[in-house]
C-alpha positions as CSV (number, residue, x, y, z in Angstrom):
1,M,0.0,-0.1,0.1
2,R,1.4,3.4,-0.9
3,Y,0.2,6.4,1.1
4,L,0.9,9.7,-0.4
5,V,0.6,13.0,1.9
6,P,1.7,15.9,-0.1
7,L,3.7,18.4,1.9
8,A,4.0,15.9,4.8
9,R,7.5,17.1,5.7
10,R,6.4,20.7,6.1
11,L,3.2,20.1,8.1
12,A,3.1,20.0,11.9
13,P,2.2,16.5,13.1
14,V,-1.4,17.7,14.5
15,T,-2.2,19.4,11.3
16,L,-1.2,16.2,9.3
17,A,-3.4,14.0,11.6
18,L,-6.2,16.2,11.1
19,L,-5.7,15.8,7.0
20,I,-6.1,12.2,7.2
21,A,-8.3,11.5,10.3
22,A,-11.9,10.1,9.9
23,P,-14.5,12.5,8.3
24,L,-16.4,14.7,11.0
25,A,-19.6,13.0,12.0
26,A,-22.8,14.7,10.9
27,P,-25.1,16.0,13.7
28,L,-28.0,13.4,14.1
29,A,-31.6,14.4,14.2
30,A,-33.7,13.8,17.5
31,Q,-35.7,10.9,15.9
32,V,-32.6,8.7,15.4
33,D,-32.9,5.9,18.1
34,D,-30.2,4.6,20.4
35,T,-29.5,1.7,18.1
36,E,-29.0,3.9,15.3
37,R,-26.8,6.2,17.3
38,A,-24.7,3.1,18.1
39,I,-24.5,2.3,14.7
40,A,-23.2,5.7,13.6
41,R,-20.7,5.8,16.4
42,Y,-19.3,2.2,15.5
43,I,-18.8,3.5,11.9
44,D,-16.9,6.4,12.9
45,D,-14.8,4.7,15.4
46,H,-13.8,2.0,12.7
47,F,-13.2,4.3,9.9
48,E,-9.5,3.5,9.5
49,D,-10.1,0.0,9.8
50,A,-12.5,0.1,6.7
51,V,-9.9,2.0,4.7
52,A,-7.4,-0.7,5.5
53,L,-10.0,-3.2,4.2
54,L,-10.5,-1.3,1.0
55,A,-6.9,-1.0,0.5
56,R,-6.2,-4.7,0.8
57,Q,-9.0,-5.3,-1.7
58,V,-7.6,-2.8,-4.4
59,E,-4.2,-4.1,-4.0
60,I,-5.2,-7.4,-5.4
61,G,-5.7,-7.2,-9.2
62,S,-8.9,-8.7,-10.2
63,D,-10.0,-8.0,-13.7
64,T,-12.9,-10.3,-14.7
65,H,-10.8,-12.7,-16.6
66,D,-8.2,-13.1,-13.6
67,H,-10.0,-15.8,-12.0
68,E,-7.3,-16.2,-9.3
69,G,-7.3,-12.6,-8.5
70,V,-11.3,-12.5,-8.2
71,R,-11.0,-15.6,-5.8
72,R,-8.4,-13.8,-3.7
73,V,-10.7,-10.7,-3.2
74,A,-13.5,-13.2,-2.2
75,D,-11.3,-15.0,0.3
76,L,-10.5,-11.5,1.8
77,L,-14.2,-10.6,2.3
78,A,-15.4,-14.0,3.3
79,P,-14.0,-14.1,6.8
80,E,-15.3,-10.4,7.5
81,L,-18.8,-12.0,6.8
82,E,-18.4,-15.3,8.7
83,R,-17.5,-13.2,11.8
84,L,-20.7,-11.5,11.7
85,G,-22.6,-15.0,11.7
86,F,-23.2,-15.4,7.9
87,R,-23.1,-18.9,6.2
88,V,-20.6,-18.0,3.5
89,E,-20.3,-20.1,0.2
90,W,-18.2,-19.8,-2.9
91,I,-20.2,-20.6,-6.0
92,P,-17.8,-21.7,-8.9
93,Q,-18.6,-20.2,-12.3
94,E,-16.0,-22.1,-14.6
95,H,-19.0,-23.1,-16.7
96,V,-19.7,-20.0,-17.9
97,G,-16.1,-18.9,-18.2
98,R,-15.8,-16.9,-15.1
99,S,-14.3,-17.3,-11.5
100,G,-17.2,-17.4,-9.3
101,H,-19.5,-15.6,-6.8
102,L,-19.4,-15.2,-3.1
103,V,-22.6,-15.7,-1.4
104,A,-23.5,-15.1,2.3
105,E,-26.7,-15.6,4.3
106,R,-28.2,-15.5,7.7
107,T,-32.0,-15.7,8.2
108,G,-34.6,-14.9,10.7
109,P,-38.2,-13.9,11.1
110,I,-37.7,-10.0,11.8
111,G,-38.3,-7.4,9.1
112,K,-37.8,-7.4,5.3
113,R,-35.7,-9.9,3.7
114,I,-32.8,-8.0,2.1
115,I,-30.3,-9.0,-0.7
116,M,-27.0,-6.7,-0.8
117,I,-25.3,-6.6,-4.0
118,G,-21.6,-5.9,-4.8
119,H,-18.8,-7.3,-7.2
120,L,-15.4,-8.6,-6.9
121,D,-14.1,-7.9,-10.3
122,V,-12.7,-4.8,-12.0
123,V,-12.1,-3.6,-15.5
124,Q,-8.4,-2.7,-15.2
125,E,-6.0,-5.5,-16.0
126,G,-2.9,-6.1,-14.2
127,P,-1.7,-5.8,-10.5
128,G,-3.7,-3.9,-8.1
129,W,-2.3,-0.8,-6.2
130,F,-3.6,1.8,-3.8
131,E,-2.6,5.3,-3.0
132,R,-3.9,7.5,-0.3
133,D,-3.7,11.5,-0.3
134,G,-5.8,12.9,2.4
135,H,-9.5,12.1,1.7
136,T,-8.8,10.8,-1.8
137,V,-7.7,7.3,-2.7
138,R,-6.7,6.0,-6.1
139,G,-6.4,2.5,-7.5
140,P,-8.2,0.0,-9.9
141,G,-11.8,-0.5,-8.7
142,V,-11.5,1.8,-5.7
143,N,-15.0,3.3,-6.3
144,D,-16.3,0.8,-8.8
145,M,-16.8,-1.2,-6.6
146,K,-14.4,-2.1,-3.8
147,G,-15.2,1.1,-2.2
148,G,-18.9,-0.1,-2.2
149,N,-18.1,-3.6,-1.1
150,T,-16.2,-1.9,1.9
151,A,-19.2,0.3,2.8
152,M,-21.4,-2.8,2.6
153,I,-19.1,-4.8,5.1
154,L,-18.8,-1.6,7.5
155,A,-22.7,-1.3,7.4
156,L,-23.0,-5.0,8.5
157,Q,-20.3,-4.8,11.1
158,A,-22.2,-1.8,12.7
159,L,-25.5,-3.4,12.7
160,H,-23.9,-6.5,14.4
161,H,-22.2,-4.5,17.1
162,A,-25.7,-2.7,17.8
163,G,-27.4,-6.0,17.9
164,A,-29.4,-5.2,15.1
165,L,-28.7,-8.3,12.9
166,E,-30.3,-10.7,15.4
167,G,-33.3,-12.3,13.8
168,R,-32.9,-10.7,10.4
169,T,-32.8,-12.2,6.9
170,I,-30.0,-10.7,4.8
171,R,-28.4,-12.2,1.8
172,V,-25.0,-10.8,0.3
173,I,-23.8,-11.7,-3.2
174,F,-20.5,-10.4,-4.6
175,T,-20.5,-11.6,-8.2
176,G,-17.1,-12.3,-9.9
177,D,-18.3,-11.0,-13.4
178,E,-20.2,-7.9,-13.2
179,E,-17.9,-6.0,-15.5
180,S,-18.0,-8.8,-18.3
181,L,-21.0,-11.2,-17.9
182,G,-20.3,-14.8,-18.2
183,R,-22.2,-16.7,-21.0
184,P,-25.0,-17.7,-21.1
185,V,-26.2,-14.9,-19.1
186,D,-29.2,-16.8,-17.6
187,E,-26.7,-19.4,-16.1
188,A,-24.2,-16.8,-15.0
189,R,-27.1,-14.8,-13.1
190,R,-29.0,-17.9,-12.0
191,V,-27.8,-17.7,-8.2
192,M,-28.5,-14.1,-8.0
193,V,-32.0,-14.4,-9.3
194,E,-32.8,-17.4,-6.7
195,L,-31.6,-15.1,-3.9
196,A,-33.6,-12.1,-5.2
197,R,-36.7,-14.5,-5.5
198,E,-36.4,-15.1,-1.7
199,S,-35.9,-11.5,-0.8
200,D,-38.2,-8.2,-0.4
201,V,-35.6,-5.4,-1.1
202,A,-32.5,-5.3,-3.2
203,L,-29.7,-2.9,-2.3
204,E,-26.7,-2.2,-4.6
205,F,-23.4,-0.5,-3.7
206,E,-22.3,0.9,-7.0
207,T,-20.8,4.2,-7.1
208,A,-23.0,7.0,-5.6
209,I,-23.6,10.3,-7.4
210,A,-23.8,13.6,-5.6
211,A,-24.7,17.0,-6.4
212,D,-23.7,20.4,-4.6
213,T,-27.2,20.5,-2.7
214,H,-28.1,16.8,-2.5
215,D,-27.1,13.2,-3.5
216,Y,-28.8,10.8,-5.7
217,G,-30.3,7.4,-5.5
218,T,-30.9,5.0,-8.4
219,I,-34.3,3.4,-8.8
220,A,-34.0,2.8,-12.6
221,R,-31.3,1.6,-15.0
222,R,-31.3,1.1,-18.5
223,G,-30.3,-2.3,-19.8
224,S,-27.5,-3.1,-22.0
225,S,-27.2,-5.7,-24.8
226,G,-25.6,-6.1,-28.1
227,W,-26.4,-6.4,-31.8
228,L,-24.5,-7.8,-34.8
229,L,-25.6,-7.0,-38.4
230,T,-24.1,-9.1,-41.2
231,V,-24.7,-7.8,-44.9
232,E,-24.0,-9.6,-48.1
233,G,-23.7,-8.2,-51.5
234,Q,-22.8,-9.2,-55.0
235,T,-19.2,-8.7,-55.7
236,A,-18.3,-7.2,-59.1
237,H,-16.3,-4.6,-60.9
238,S,-17.5,-1.2,-59.6
239,S,-18.4,0.1,-63.0
240,G,-21.5,-2.0,-62.7
241,I,-22.7,-0.8,-59.4
242,F,-26.3,0.2,-59.1
243,S,-27.1,-1.9,-62.2
244,E,-29.8,-4.5,-62.1
245,R,-27.0,-7.4,-62.2
246,T,-24.6,-6.0,-59.6
247,G,-27.0,-4.0,-57.1
248,V,-25.4,-1.7,-54.6
249,G,-23.1,-3.9,-52.7
250,A,-22.7,-4.6,-48.9
251,V,-21.4,-1.3,-47.7
252,F,-24.2,0.7,-49.2
253,E,-26.7,-1.7,-47.7
254,A,-25.2,-1.5,-44.4
255,A,-25.1,2.4,-44.4
256,R,-28.9,2.2,-45.5
257,I,-29.7,0.0,-42.5
258,I,-27.8,2.2,-39.8
259,N,-29.3,5.5,-41.3
260,S,-32.6,4.0,-41.1
261,F,-32.0,3.0,-37.5
262,Y,-31.2,6.7,-36.9
263,Q,-34.1,8.1,-38.8
264,E,-36.9,5.8,-37.4
265,L,-35.7,5.0,-33.7
266,A,-33.7,7.8,-32.6
267,G,-35.4,10.3,-30.1
268,E,-37.3,7.6,-28.2
269,E,-36.9,8.3,-24.4
270,Y,-34.3,6.0,-22.9
271,L,-33.6,4.2,-26.1
272,T,-30.0,4.5,-27.5
273,F,-28.2,2.5,-30.0
274,N,-24.6,2.5,-31.1
275,P,-22.8,1.0,-34.1
276,A,-19.5,0.7,-32.4
277,V,-17.5,-1.2,-35.2
278,I,-17.9,-1.6,-38.8
279,V,-16.0,-3.5,-41.4
280,G,-16.6,-4.0,-45.1
281,G,-15.1,-5.0,-48.3
282,T,-14.4,-8.3,-50.3
283,D,-12.1,-9.8,-47.7
284,V,-13.7,-9.4,-44.2
285,E,-12.7,-11.1,-40.9
286,Y,-14.5,-10.1,-37.6
287,D,-14.2,-11.6,-34.2
288,A,-17.4,-10.5,-32.2
289,A,-16.0,-11.6,-28.8
290,A,-12.9,-9.5,-29.2
291,V,-14.8,-6.8,-30.9
292,Q,-12.2,-6.4,-33.7
293,G,-11.9,-7.1,-37.3
294,S,-10.2,-6.4,-40.6
295,A,-11.3,-5.9,-44.3
296,A,-9.4,-5.6,-47.5
297,S,-10.5,-4.8,-51.1
298,K,-9.5,-2.7,-54.1
299,T,-11.5,0.4,-54.7
300,N,-12.6,-0.9,-58.3
301,I,-14.5,-3.8,-56.6
302,V,-18.1,-3.7,-55.2
303,A,-17.8,-5.0,-51.5
304,G,-19.2,-8.4,-50.8
305,T,-19.6,-8.3,-47.0
306,A,-20.1,-5.7,-44.3
307,V,-20.3,-6.4,-40.5
308,V,-21.5,-3.8,-37.9
309,H,-21.3,-4.6,-34.3
310,G,-23.1,-2.2,-31.8
311,G,-25.1,-2.1,-28.3
312,I,-28.5,-1.1,-27.5
313,R,-29.7,0.4,-24.2
314,T,-33.4,0.4,-23.0
315,I,-35.3,1.0,-19.8
316,S,-37.3,-2.0,-19.9
317,D,-37.7,-5.4,-21.7
318,A,-40.7,-4.2,-23.3
319,Q,-38.8,-1.1,-24.9
320,L,-36.1,-3.5,-25.9
321,Q,-38.6,-6.0,-27.6
322,R,-40.2,-3.2,-29.6
323,A,-36.8,-1.7,-30.8
324,Q,-35.6,-5.1,-32.0
325,E,-38.8,-5.7,-33.9
326,R,-38.4,-2.3,-35.5
327,M,-34.7,-3.0,-36.3
328,H,-35.6,-6.4,-37.7
329,A,-38.1,-4.8,-40.1
330,I,-35.5,-2.3,-41.1
331,V,-32.9,-5.0,-41.9
332,A,-35.4,-6.8,-44.1
333,R,-35.9,-4.1,-46.6
334,N,-32.9,-4.8,-48.7
335,L,-31.6,-2.8,-51.6
336,P,-31.1,-4.7,-54.8
337,R,-28.8,-7.8,-54.8
338,T,-28.2,-7.5,-51.0
339,S,-29.2,-9.6,-48.0
340,A,-28.8,-8.8,-44.2
341,T,-29.4,-10.5,-41.0
342,I,-29.3,-9.1,-37.5
343,E,-28.5,-11.0,-34.2
344,F,-29.3,-9.6,-30.7
345,I,-26.8,-10.5,-27.9
346,D,-28.3,-10.9,-24.4
347,G,-26.8,-8.6,-21.8
348,Y,-28.1,-6.7,-18.7
349,P,-31.9,-6.3,-18.7
350,G,-33.5,-2.9,-18.1
351,M,-34.8,-1.8,-14.6
352,P,-37.9,0.3,-14.9
353,P,-38.7,2.6,-11.9
354,T,-41.6,1.2,-9.7
355,E,-43.5,2.4,-6.9
356,G,-41.8,0.1,-4.5
357,N,-38.3,1.5,-5.7
358,R,-39.7,5.1,-4.9
359,E,-41.0,4.0,-1.6
360,I,-37.4,2.7,-0.5
361,L,-35.8,5.7,-2.0
362,A,-38.1,7.9,0.2
363,M,-37.1,5.9,3.2
364,Y,-33.4,6.2,2.4
365,D,-34.1,10.3,1.9
366,E,-35.4,10.2,5.4
367,V,-32.6,8.2,6.8
368,S,-29.9,10.6,5.1
369,R,-31.7,13.8,6.5
370,D,-32.0,12.2,10.1
371,L,-28.2,11.5,9.9
372,G,-27.4,15.0,9.0
373,Y,-26.4,14.2,5.2
374,G,-29.2,16.1,3.5
375,P,-31.8,14.9,0.9
376,V,-31.4,12.2,-1.7
377,M,-33.2,12.7,-5.1
378,E,-34.1,10.1,-7.8
379,F,-31.4,10.2,-10.4
380,D,-32.2,10.1,-14.0
381,P,-31.7,6.4,-15.5
382,G,-30.3,7.9,-18.7
383,G,-27.3,8.9,-16.9
384,R,-26.2,5.4,-15.4
385,G,-24.8,2.6,-16.9
386,A,-26.0,-1.1,-16.5
387,S,-25.3,-3.3,-13.3
388,D,-26.2,-6.4,-11.5
389,L,-29.1,-4.8,-9.7
390,S,-31.2,-5.2,-12.9
391,F,-31.1,-9.0,-12.7
392,A,-32.4,-8.9,-9.1
393,A,-34.9,-6.0,-9.2
394,A,-37.4,-7.9,-11.5
395,H,-37.6,-10.6,-8.7
396,V,-37.7,-9.0,-5.3
397,A,-41.1,-8.7,-3.8
398,W,-41.1,-5.0,-2.8
399,G,-38.5,-2.8,-4.5
400,S,-34.9,-1.8,-5.1
401,L,-32.3,1.0,-4.5
402,G,-28.8,1.4,-6.2
403,G,-25.9,3.6,-6.3
404,I,-25.4,3.9,-2.6
405,G,-21.8,3.1,-2.5
406,V,-18.9,5.6,-2.1
407,E,-18.3,8.6,-4.3
408,G,-15.5,8.9,-6.9
409,T,-14.4,9.6,-10.3
410,G,-12.6,8.0,-13.2
411,A,-14.1,4.5,-12.9
412,H,-12.7,1.8,-15.5
413,T,-9.6,4.0,-16.0
414,D,-6.1,4.2,-14.5
415,H,-7.3,7.6,-12.7
416,E,-10.0,6.0,-10.7
417,T,-10.6,7.6,-7.4
418,A,-12.8,7.5,-4.3
419,D,-13.7,9.9,-1.7
420,L,-13.2,8.7,1.8
421,R,-15.5,11.2,3.3
422,S,-18.4,9.3,1.5
423,L,-17.5,5.9,3.2
424,P,-18.9,6.5,6.6
425,K,-21.8,8.2,5.0
426,S,-22.6,5.4,2.8
427,A,-22.2,2.7,5.6
428,K,-24.5,4.7,7.9
429,R,-27.2,5.4,5.5
430,A,-27.3,1.7,4.4
431,A,-27.1,0.3,8.0
432,V,-29.8,2.6,9.4
433,L,-32.0,2.0,6.3
434,I,-31.5,-1.8,7.1
435,H,-32.4,-1.1,10.6
436,R,-35.7,0.5,9.5
437,L,-36.7,-2.0,7.1
438,R,-38.8,-4.0,9.6
């Protein structure tokens, strides 16, 4: 672990201590009960322990395809859960090409049944590293979502210390492939769906989003899936293009289809689609798994093949189905001497807003105000990416809330940061919300 404290040699010890100490606790409202006050004190008192746990996670390289690294993060978190009375299990996922999921459970008759969702993997490949500079920490996955994992563990520790876990049903799942889903998707998310069906509420600890006067909670997310367009045309000398015998070639047909997608589908709320890669010519190779390809031809030959690979985002399965039907219809209207097919690739489902989700957000907002952190507002689903929460949200009995992890910047990049001041805030709000979900 590398701790960077600028000007450390020029600062007095007391000043330096203030720079890196735990964030000041917010004043609590009168309606916060004794158990909730004990929860808040525990989190403040164990802030540095939580930072150390975050550092140990981030120092482990765990990109999705590093199966050993993903398992090492799970092995780090498992004892933390076992100490809190959870039954812990590792669910191998080699059959879908991934490492596995860490699942923990404790059951009882009191309150709402809750599933808490995190993930072990990160996007960045290579070894892990951790730097601390005052309240800012850096490293791969530090906010997405090892910071959220840490907030989740700290919240559960505080509930346990206050005696508020006794008799509760809480299930925890840390997936090993959130950043790159195993295939087939239904099998890769089978365990999560089963846990969600036995739960009333889903809470997901992905990166939190804050504004100047309030924070945000996520009650809706757009799903993310893929599409692959393959176009065939008549190869011939280019002098004959547009003739009845030659037609227009594969590239013109691909251009017609993409432009029609834009003309006929663009503008619908929450629907976006992106042609990310296109290759076309007489000799075309494309690897859909790697999302890369090559093409070659001569300028006097009509292209025989074109491939376009893209993504689509929708707020619901119904919107996705409508969009797919319209895209199929566009693809079928072929220009002369061409043919085309489009394949849709499963990904994350959409998560539409529900009344249950809004009720849970309202409770979370009240908790935040009572803890002195101010209001939490509904976030526009058009501004968030897909996440594991969407798989659980469709199956819980009441509702779901996401984006309640730590705040940070630069997720999925070499410049990823987390704001340590948001760690106790996230943990307190989650723990008190769970305490009130009775």
